[in-house]
PLY file of the C-alpha trace (Angstrom):
ply
format ascii 1.0
element vertex 73
property float x
property float y
property float z
element edge 72
property int vertex1
property int vertex2
end_header
47.91 143.03 26.38
49.88 141.71 30.00
48.08 140.16 32.68
48.79 139.25 36.06
46.99 135.93 37.14
45.84 135.50 40.80
43.47 133.26 42.92
40.61 135.24 44.47
37.88 133.48 46.27
39.68 129.95 44.86
38.66 131.45 40.97
41.39 132.55 38.81
41.24 135.96 38.07
43.57 137.92 34.84
44.28 141.46 35.71
45.73 143.67 33.39
48.80 145.81 34.48
51.18 148.35 32.68
54.88 148.59 33.74
56.61 152.24 33.77
60.28 152.51 34.56
62.22 155.45 35.91
65.30 156.51 37.42
65.39 153.25 39.24
62.11 152.96 40.06
59.68 150.04 38.82
55.68 150.58 38.97
53.51 147.87 37.75
49.97 149.94 37.38
46.59 148.42 37.67
43.20 149.87 36.55
40.30 148.78 38.53
36.88 149.13 38.17
35.32 152.41 38.75
38.54 153.84 36.96
40.70 153.09 40.42
44.23 152.74 39.58
46.76 151.36 41.76
50.24 151.47 41.80
52.73 148.40 43.04
56.22 150.21 43.22
59.59 148.73 43.76
62.87 150.80 44.47
66.12 149.54 43.61
66.97 146.92 46.39
64.16 147.40 48.10
60.31 144.78 47.97
57.66 145.46 46.10
54.33 147.48 48.05
50.89 149.03 47.43
52.37 152.63 46.97
48.90 154.06 45.38
45.27 153.20 45.91
43.48 151.28 48.58
42.72 147.39 48.53
42.29 144.55 50.61
45.55 143.67 52.24
45.20 139.84 51.49
44.70 140.91 47.86
47.23 143.53 47.96
49.64 140.09 48.68
48.31 138.08 46.41
49.02 141.10 43.25
52.80 141.25 45.05
53.43 137.62 44.81
52.16 137.72 41.24
54.10 140.44 40.22
56.93 139.19 41.99
56.97 136.00 39.73
56.82 137.86 36.51
59.22 140.74 37.33
62.94 140.66 35.75
65.53 143.29 36.85
0 1
1 2
2 3
3 4
4 5
5 6
6 7
7 8
8 9
9 10
10 11
11 12
12 13
13 14
14 15
15 16
16 17
17 18
18 19
19 20
20 21
21 22
22 23
23 24
24 25
25 26
26 27
27 28
28 29
29 30
30 31
31 32
32 33
33 34
34 35
35 36
36 37
37 38
38 39
39 40
40 41
41 42
42 43
43 44
44 45
45 46
46 47
47 48
48 49
49 50
50 51
51 52
52 53
53 54
54 55
55 56
56 57
57 58
58 59
59 60
60 61
61 62
62 63
63 64
64 65
65 66
66 67
67 68
68 69
69 70
70 71
71 72
């Protein structure tokens, strides 16, 4: 199982994810509670951003930073 490690409310949390790559696009897909899906996307030469789903900005920024640490081109 792949998991991102982030800090939320001063606690370490592991978030399971999958990676999907195609046509110069990378999606990190996170399944949340109640079947919610979150797509963090990056195009060639671009930056990661929350492309699908609603999440608090500070939480999405923490997820993006964790993705940047593990992502390999």
